[in-house]
LOFI-579699 format. One record per residue: residue in one letter; x, y, z of N, C-alpha, C, O, CB in turn. Coordinates in Angstrom, 1 decimal. Glycine has a CB too. Example, Ala and Ser with C-alpha at 12.3 -4.5 7.8 and 13.67 -1.06 7.14 Angstrom:
REM LOFI-579699
+------+--------+--------+--------+--------+--------+--------+--------+--------+--------+--------+--------+--------+--------+--------+--------+
! bake !   n_xx !   n_yy !   n_zz !  ca_xx !  ca_yy !  ca_zz !   c_xx !   c_yy !   c_zz !   o_xx !   o_yy !   o_zz !  cb_xx !  cb_yy !  cb_zz !
+------+--------+--------+--------+--------+--------+--------+--------+--------+--------+--------+--------+--------+--------+--------+--------+
!    a !   13.2 !   -5.7 !    7.8 !   12.3 !   -4.5 !    7.8 !   13.2 !   -3.3 !    7.8 !   14.2 !   -3.3 !    8.5 !   11.3 !   -4.5 !    9.0 !
!    s !   12.8 !   -2.2 !    7.1 !   13.7 !   -1.1 !    7.1 !   12.9 !    0.0 !    7.9 !   13.4 !    1.1 !    8.0 !   14.1 !   -0.6 !    5.7 !
+------+--------+--------+--------+--------+--------+--------+--------+--------+--------+--------+--------+--------+--------+--------+--------+
This chain:
REM LOFI-579699
+------+--------+--------+--------+--------+--------+--------+--------+--------+--------+--------+--------+--------+--------+--------+--------+
! bake !   n_xx !   n_yy !   n_zz !  ca_xx !  ca_yy !  ca_zz !   c_xx !   c_yy !   c_zz !   o_xx !   o_yy !   o_zz !  cb_xx !  cb_yy !  cb_zz !
+------+--------+--------+--------+--------+--------+--------+--------+--------+--------+--------+--------+--------+--------+--------+--------+
!    m !    0.9 !   -1.2 !   -0.1 !    0.2 !   -0.2 !    0.0 !    0.5 !    1.5 !    0.2 !    0.4 !    1.9 !    1.4 !   -0.4 !   -0.5 !    0.6 !
!    l !    0.8 !    2.3 !   -0.9 !    1.4 !    3.4 !   -1.1 !    1.0 !    4.5 !   -0.1 !    0.0 !    5.1 !   -0.5 !    1.1 !    3.7 !   -2.4 !
!    v !    1.4 !    4.9 !    0.9 !    1.2 !    6.7 !    1.5 !    1.6 !    7.2 !    1.4 !    2.8 !    7.2 !    1.5 !    1.2 !    7.3 !    2.5 !
!    e !    0.9 !    8.3 !    0.9 !    1.0 !   10.0 !    0.2 !    1.6 !   10.7 !    1.3 !    1.3 !   10.1 !    2.3 !   -0.6 !   10.9 !   -0.4 !
!    v !    2.2 !   11.5 !    1.4 !    3.5 !   12.3 !    2.2 !    2.4 !   13.4 !    2.0 !    2.6 !   13.8 !    0.8 !    5.5 !   12.4 !    1.4 !
!    p !    1.4 !   14.1 !    2.6 !    1.2 !   15.8 !    2.3 !    3.1 !   17.0 !    1.8 !    4.3 !   16.6 !    2.1 !    0.3 !   16.6 !    4.4 !
!    t !    2.9 !   17.9 !    1.2 !    4.1 !   18.1 !    0.8 !    3.5 !   19.7 !    1.9 !    2.3 !   20.0 !    2.3 !    4.7 !   18.0 !   -1.1 !
!    k !    4.5 !   20.2 !    2.1 !    4.4 !   21.0 !    3.1 !    4.1 !   22.4 !    2.1 !    4.5 !   22.6 !    1.0 !    5.8 !   20.9 !    4.0 !
!    k !    3.4 !   23.0 !    2.9 !    3.0 !   24.3 !    1.9 !    4.0 !   26.0 !    2.1 !    4.0 !   26.8 !    3.1 !    1.1 !   24.6 !    2.3 !
!    i !    4.5 !   26.1 !    1.0 !    5.8 !   27.3 !    0.9 !    4.9 !   28.4 !    1.5 !    3.7 !   28.5 !    1.6 !    6.5 !   27.7 !   -1.0 !
!    r !    5.8 !   29.3 !    1.9 !    5.1 !   30.4 !    3.0 !    5.0 !   31.4 !    1.9 !    5.7 !   31.3 !    0.9 !    6.1 !   31.0 !    4.5 !
!    a !    4.2 !   32.4 !    1.9 !    4.4 !   33.3 !    1.1 !    5.6 !   34.2 !    0.7 !    5.8 !   34.4 !   -0.5 !    3.8 !   33.9 !    1.5 !
!    v !    6.4 !   34.6 !    1.6 !    7.9 !   35.0 !    1.7 !    8.8 !   33.9 !    0.6 !    9.4 !   34.1 !   -0.5 !    8.4 !   34.6 !    3.6 !
!    d !    8.5 !   32.9 !    1.3 !    9.3 !   31.8 !    0.8 !    9.3 !   31.7 !   -1.0 !   10.2 !   31.7 !   -1.9 !    8.5 !   30.5 !    1.4 !
!    q !    8.0 !   31.6 !   -0.9 !    7.7 !   31.1 !   -2.8 !    7.7 !   32.8 !   -3.2 !    7.0 !   32.8 !   -4.2 !    5.5 !   30.1 !   -3.3 !
!    k !    8.0 !   33.9 !   -3.0 !    8.1 !   35.4 !   -3.4 !    9.9 !   34.6 !   -4.2 !   10.2 !   34.2 !   -5.3 !    8.1 !   37.2 !   -1.6 !
!    f !   10.6 !   34.7 !   -2.6 !   12.3 !   34.4 !   -2.8 !   12.3 !   33.5 !   -4.0 !   12.9 !   33.8 !   -5.0 !   13.1 !   33.6 !   -1.4 !
!    f !   11.6 !   32.1 !   -3.9 !   11.7 !   31.1 !   -4.7 !   11.6 !   32.3 !   -6.7 !   12.5 !   32.6 !   -7.5 !   10.1 !   29.7 !   -4.2 !
!    i !   10.3 !   32.4 !   -6.7 !   10.2 !   33.3 !   -8.2 !   11.0 !   34.4 !   -8.5 !   11.0 !   34.7 !   -9.7 !    8.9 !   33.9 !   -8.4 !
!    e !   11.7 !   35.1 !   -7.6 !   12.6 !   35.7 !   -7.7 !   14.0 !   35.2 !   -8.5 !   14.5 !   35.4 !   -9.6 !   12.6 !   36.0 !   -6.7 !
!    l !   14.4 !   34.1 !   -7.1 !   15.3 !   33.4 !   -7.6 !   15.2 !   32.5 !   -9.3 !   16.0 !   32.8 !  -10.1 !   15.3 !   32.4 !   -6.4 !
!    g !   14.3 !   31.8 !   -9.4 !   14.0 !   31.0 !  -10.6 !   14.3 !   32.1 !  -11.8 !   15.0 !   31.8 !  -12.8 !   12.4 !   30.3 !  -10.6 !
!    g !   13.5 !   33.5 !  -11.5 !   13.5 !   34.1 !  -12.7 !   15.0 !   34.8 !  -13.0 !   15.5 !   35.2 !  -14.1 !   12.3 !   35.0 !  -12.7 !
!    r !   15.5 !   34.9 !  -11.7 !   17.7 !   35.0 !  -11.7 !   17.7 !   34.7 !  -12.9 !   17.7 !   35.4 !  -13.9 !   19.1 !   33.5 !  -10.5 !
!    i !   17.7 !   32.7 !  -12.6 !   18.7 !   31.2 !  -13.0 !   17.9 !   31.6 !  -14.6 !   18.4 !   31.3 !  -15.7 !   18.3 !   29.2 !  -11.9 !
!    r !   16.9 !   32.1 !  -14.4 !   16.3 !   31.6 !  -16.2 !   17.2 !   33.0 !  -17.2 !   17.7 !   32.9 !  -18.3 !   13.6 !   31.8 !  -16.4 !
!    k !   17.2 !   34.3 !  -16.4 !   17.8 !   35.3 !  -16.9 !   19.1 !   34.6 !  -17.3 !   19.1 !   34.4 !  -18.5 !   17.8 !   36.6 !  -16.0 !
!    t !   20.4 !   34.3 !  -16.6 !   21.2 !   33.8 !  -16.0 !   21.6 !   32.7 !  -17.5 !   22.4 !   32.9 !  -18.5 !   20.6 !   33.3 !  -14.4 !
!    i !   20.9 !   31.9 !  -17.4 !   20.8 !   31.1 !  -18.8 !   20.9 !   31.6 !  -20.0 !   21.8 !   31.5 !  -20.7 !   19.8 !   30.3 !  -19.0 !
!    i !   19.5 !   32.3 !  -20.2 !   19.4 !   32.8 !  -21.6 !   19.7 !   33.7 !  -22.3 !   20.0 !   33.8 !  -23.5 !   18.6 !   32.9 !  -21.9 !
!    i !   19.6 !   34.7 !  -21.1 !   20.3 !   36.2 !  -21.9 !   22.2 !   36.4 !  -21.7 !   23.1 !   37.0 !  -22.3 !   19.4 !   37.9 !  -20.9 !
!    d !   22.2 !   35.8 !  -20.7 !   23.7 !   35.7 !  -19.9 !   25.0 !   35.2 !  -20.8 !   25.9 !   35.6 !  -21.5 !   23.6 !   34.6 !  -18.6 !
!    l !   24.1 !   33.5 !  -20.2 !   24.9 !   32.4 !  -21.0 !   24.4 !   32.0 !  -22.1 !   24.5 !   30.8 !  -22.4 !   25.2 !   31.2 !  -20.3 !
!    k !   23.5 !   33.0 !  -23.1 !   22.8 !   32.8 !  -24.4 !   22.7 !   31.3 !  -25.3 !   23.0 !   30.9 !  -26.4 !   23.3 !   33.8 !  -25.3 !
!    y !   22.2 !   30.7 !  -24.0 !   21.5 !   29.4 !  -24.4 !   20.2 !   29.7 !  -24.6 !   19.4 !   30.4 !  -23.9 !   21.5 !   28.3 !  -23.3 !
!    p !   19.8 !   29.0 !  -25.9 !   18.6 !   29.3 !  -26.6 !   17.3 !   29.0 !  -25.8 !   16.2 !   29.7 !  -25.9 !   18.5 !   28.4 !  -27.8 !
!    s !   17.6 !   27.9 !  -24.8 !   16.4 !   27.5 !  -23.7 !   16.9 !   26.8 !  -22.4 !   18.0 !   26.4 !  -22.2 !   15.4 !   26.5 !  -24.4 !
!    l !   16.2 !   26.7 !  -21.8 !   16.4 !   25.7 !  -20.9 !   16.9 !   24.4 !  -21.0 !   18.0 !   24.0 !  -20.5 !   15.5 !   25.5 !  -20.6 !
!    d !   16.1 !   23.8 !  -21.6 !   16.6 !   23.1 !  -22.2 !   17.9 !   22.5 !  -23.1 !   18.5 !   21.4 !  -22.9 !   16.0 !   23.2 !  -22.5 !
!    a !   18.1 !   23.2 !  -23.9 !   19.8 !   23.5 !  -24.1 !   20.3 !   23.1 !  -23.2 !   20.6 !   21.9 !  -23.1 !   20.4 !   24.9 !  -24.1 !
!    f !   20.4 !   24.4 !  -22.0 !   20.6 !   23.8 !  -20.6 !   21.5 !   23.0 !  -19.9 !   22.6 !   22.8 !  -19.5 !   19.8 !   23.4 !  -20.3 !
!    s !   20.0 !   22.6 !  -19.8 !   20.0 !   21.1 !  -19.3 !   20.4 !   20.0 !  -19.9 !   20.7 !   19.2 !  -19.1 !   19.0 !   20.6 !  -19.0 !
!    l !   20.6 !   19.7 !  -21.3 !   21.2 !   18.8 !  -21.9 !   22.7 !   18.4 !  -21.8 !   23.2 !   17.3 !  -21.8 !   21.0 !   19.0 !  -22.9 !
!    e !   23.3 !   20.0 !  -21.6 !   24.8 !   19.9 !  -21.3 !   25.3 !   19.9 !  -19.8 !   26.5 !   19.8 !  -19.5 !   25.5 !   21.1 !  -22.0 !
!    y !   23.8 !   20.0 !  -18.8 !   24.0 !   19.7 !  -17.4 !   23.9 !   18.8 !  -17.0 !   24.6 !   18.3 !  -16.0 !   23.5 !   20.2 !  -16.6 !
!    h !   22.7 !   17.8 !  -18.0 !   22.0 !   16.9 !  -17.2 !   22.4 !   16.4 !  -15.9 !   21.8 !   16.4 !  -14.8 !   21.7 !   16.0 !  -17.8 !
!    d !   24.0 !   15.9 !  -16.3 !   24.7 !   15.1 !  -14.8 !   24.5 !   16.4 !  -13.4 !   24.0 !   16.0 !  -12.3 !   27.0 !   14.9 !  -15.2 !
!    l !   24.8 !   17.5 !  -13.5 !   24.4 !   18.1 !  -12.4 !   22.9 !   18.7 !  -11.9 !   22.7 !   18.9 !  -10.7 !   25.1 !   19.0 !  -12.3 !
!    i !   22.3 !   18.9 !  -12.6 !   21.2 !   19.3 !  -12.3 !   19.8 !   18.4 !  -13.5 !   19.8 !   18.7 !  -14.7 !   21.5 !   21.1 !  -12.3 !
!    s !   19.2 !   17.8 !  -13.2 !   17.9 !   17.1 !  -13.6 !   16.8 !   18.6 !  -14.6 !   16.4 !   19.6 !  -14.0 !   17.1 !   16.3 !  -11.8 !
!    k !   16.5 !   18.3 !  -15.9 !   15.3 !   18.7 !  -16.7 !   14.3 !   19.3 !  -15.5 !   14.2 !   20.5 !  -15.3 !   14.6 !   17.3 !  -17.6 !
!    p !   13.6 !   18.2 !  -14.8 !   12.3 !   19.0 !  -14.1 !   12.9 !   19.6 !  -12.9 !   12.2 !   20.4 !  -12.1 !   10.9 !   18.0 !  -13.7 !
!    t !   14.0 !   19.3 !  -12.7 !   14.3 !   20.4 !  -10.9 !   14.9 !   21.2 !  -11.7 !   15.3 !   22.1 !  -10.9 !   15.6 !   19.9 !   -9.4 !
!    l !   15.2 !   21.7 !  -13.2 !   15.6 !   23.1 !  -13.3 !   14.2 !   23.6 !  -13.5 !   13.7 !   24.4 !  -12.7 !   16.8 !   23.4 !  -14.6 !
!    y !   13.8 !   23.2 !  -14.1 !   12.2 !   23.7 !  -14.5 !   11.5 !   24.0 !  -13.4 !   10.7 !   24.9 !  -13.5 !   11.3 !   22.7 !  -15.2 !
!    q !   11.5 !   23.5 !  -12.7 !   10.6 !   23.6 !  -11.3 !   11.2 !   25.0 !  -10.1 !   10.5 !   25.7 !   -9.4 !   10.8 !   21.9 !  -10.4 !
!    i !   12.8 !   24.8 !  -10.4 !   13.6 !   25.8 !   -9.7 !   13.2 !   27.1 !  -10.4 !   13.1 !   28.2 !   -9.8 !   15.2 !   25.3 !   -9.7 !
!    s !   13.1 !   27.0 !  -12.2 !   13.6 !   28.7 !  -13.0 !   11.6 !   29.4 !  -12.9 !   11.1 !   30.5 !  -13.1 !   14.6 !   28.4 !  -15.6 !
!    n !   11.0 !   28.1 !  -12.6 !    9.1 !   28.7 !  -12.1 !    9.0 !   28.8 !  -10.9 !    7.8 !   29.0 !  -10.7 !    7.8 !   27.9 !  -12.5 !
!    g !    9.8 !   28.7 !   -9.6 !    9.5 !   29.1 !   -8.7 !    8.8 !   28.3 !   -7.6 !    8.3 !   28.8 !   -6.6 !    9.1 !   30.0 !   -9.1 !
!    k !    9.0 !   26.8 !   -8.0 !    8.2 !   26.1 !   -7.9 !    9.0 !   24.7 !   -6.8 !    8.7 !   23.7 !   -6.2 !    7.6 !   25.8 !   -9.5 !
!    r !   10.0 !   25.4 !   -6.9 !   10.8 !   24.1 !   -5.3 !   12.2 !   24.4 !   -4.3 !   13.4 !   24.3 !   -4.4 !   11.5 !   22.5 !   -6.2 !
!    d !   11.6 !   24.7 !   -3.5 !   12.4 !   24.7 !   -2.7 !   13.5 !   23.5 !   -2.3 !   13.2 !   22.4 !   -1.7 !   11.6 !   25.1 !   -1.9 !
!    m !   14.9 !   23.8 !   -2.8 !   15.9 !   23.1 !   -3.1 !   16.9 !   23.0 !   -1.5 !   17.0 !   23.8 !   -0.6 !   16.6 !   23.8 !   -4.5 !
!    k !   17.7 !   21.6 !   -1.9 !   18.5 !   21.4 !   -1.0 !   19.9 !   22.8 !   -1.0 !   20.0 !   23.8 !   -1.8 !   18.9 !   19.8 !   -1.5 !
!    i !   20.7 !   22.5 !   -0.1 !   21.7 !   24.0 !   -0.4 !   22.8 !   23.0 !   -1.6 !   23.5 !   23.7 !   -2.3 !   22.9 !   24.9 !    1.5 !
!    s !   22.8 !   21.5 !   -1.7 !   23.7 !   20.8 !   -2.4 !   23.2 !   21.3 !   -3.9 !   24.0 !   21.6 !   -4.8 !   23.7 !   19.2 !   -2.1 !
!    t !   21.4 !   21.3 !   -4.1 !   21.5 !   21.8 !   -5.9 !   21.7 !   23.2 !   -5.6 !   22.7 !   23.5 !   -6.3 !   19.8 !   21.5 !   -6.9 !
!    l !   21.4 !   24.2 !   -5.0 !   21.7 !   25.0 !   -5.1 !   23.7 !   25.5 !   -5.5 !   24.2 !   26.4 !   -6.2 !   21.0 !   25.2 !   -4.1 !
!    r !   24.2 !   24.6 !   -4.6 !   25.7 !   24.8 !   -4.9 !   25.8 !   24.3 !   -6.3 !   26.2 !   25.2 !   -7.1 !   26.6 !   24.0 !   -3.9 !
!    r !   25.6 !   23.0 !   -6.8 !   25.4 !   22.4 !   -8.4 !   24.6 !   23.4 !   -9.3 !   25.0 !   23.5 !  -10.5 !   24.5 !   20.8 !   -8.4 !
!    l !   23.7 !   24.0 !   -8.9 !   23.5 !   25.6 !   -9.9 !   23.9 !   26.5 !   -9.9 !   23.5 !   27.3 !  -10.8 !   22.6 !   26.2 !   -9.8 !
!    a !   25.0 !   26.9 !   -9.1 !   25.8 !   27.6 !   -9.0 !   27.1 !   27.8 !   -9.8 !   27.6 !   28.7 !  -10.4 !   25.8 !   27.7 !   -8.1 !
!    e !   27.5 !   26.5 !   -9.7 !   28.6 !   25.7 !  -10.2 !   28.1 !   26.0 !  -11.9 !   28.5 !   27.0 !  -12.4 !   28.7 !   23.8 !   -9.4 !
!    t !   27.4 !   25.1 !  -12.5 !   26.4 !   25.5 !  -13.4 !   26.9 !   26.8 !  -14.1 !   28.0 !   27.0 !  -14.7 !   25.0 !   25.7 !  -12.6 !
!    l !   26.3 !   27.2 !  -14.0 !   26.3 !   29.2 !  -14.0 !   27.6 !   30.0 !  -14.0 !   28.0 !   31.1 !  -14.4 !   25.7 !   29.9 !  -12.3 !
!    g !   28.1 !   29.0 !  -13.5 !   29.5 !   30.0 !  -13.4 !   29.6 !   31.0 !  -12.4 !   30.4 !   31.9 !  -12.7 !   29.9 !   30.8 !  -14.6 !
!    i !   29.0 !   31.3 !  -11.3 !   28.5 !   32.1 !  -10.1 !   28.6 !   31.6 !   -8.6 !   28.3 !   30.4 !   -8.3 !   27.1 !   32.2 !  -10.3 !
!    s !   28.9 !   32.2 !   -8.0 !   28.9 !   31.7 !   -6.6 !   27.7 !   32.0 !   -6.1 !   27.0 !   33.0 !   -6.5 !   29.9 !   32.2 !   -5.8 !
!    i !   27.4 !   31.0 !   -5.1 !   26.1 !   30.8 !   -4.1 !   25.7 !   32.4 !   -3.7 !   24.6 !   32.9 !   -3.8 !   26.6 !   29.7 !   -2.5 !
!    q !   27.0 !   33.1 !   -3.1 !   26.4 !   34.0 !   -3.1 !   25.9 !   35.7 !   -4.3 !   25.1 !   36.7 !   -4.1 !   27.0 !   34.0 !   -2.1 !
!    e !   26.7 !   35.4 !   -5.4 !   25.7 !   35.8 !   -6.3 !   24.8 !   35.6 !   -6.9 !   24.0 !   36.2 !   -7.6 !   26.0 !   36.0 !   -6.9 !
!    l !   24.8 !   34.4 !   -6.6 !   22.8 !   34.2 !   -7.3 !   21.6 !   34.3 !   -6.6 !   20.5 !   34.0 !   -7.2 !   22.3 !   32.8 !   -7.7 !
!    i !   21.7 !   34.9 !   -4.8 !   20.9 !   35.2 !   -4.6 !   21.1 !   36.4 !   -3.7 !   20.3 !   36.7 !   -2.8 !   20.3 !   34.2 !   -4.2 !
!    q !   22.3 !   37.3 !   -4.0 !   22.4 !   38.6 !   -4.0 !   20.9 !   39.3 !   -3.8 !   20.1 !   38.8 !   -4.6 !   23.1 !   38.9 !   -5.2 !
!    d !   20.6 !   40.2 !   -3.1 !   19.4 !   40.9 !   -2.9 !   18.8 !   40.5 !   -3.2 !   18.0 !   41.3 !   -3.8 !   19.2 !   41.7 !   -3.2 !
!    l !   18.4 !   39.4 !   -3.2 !   16.7 !   38.5 !   -3.2 !   15.4 !   39.0 !   -2.4 !   14.4 !   38.4 !   -2.6 !   16.7 !   37.0 !   -2.7 !
+------+--------+--------+--------+--------+--------+--------+--------+--------+--------+--------+--------+--------+--------+--------+--------+
């Protein structure tokens, strides 16, 4: 028998942060790094961050572990501090 574990609701202040962070990540990939799409980026870095995870994060729908944040910053070529600065 499969038991569903309820997901924790994200607080509004956290959701705002995740949406802003996701926008920054999307902008960095598309504008700064000049990838034609998130798909193209995820193909190159699929071993560090999965496509579904990248899309959830870029859409502000995912609270991530620090290890995911670290890997994502690494793939973007910036520090975690730069990634989250002023959000």
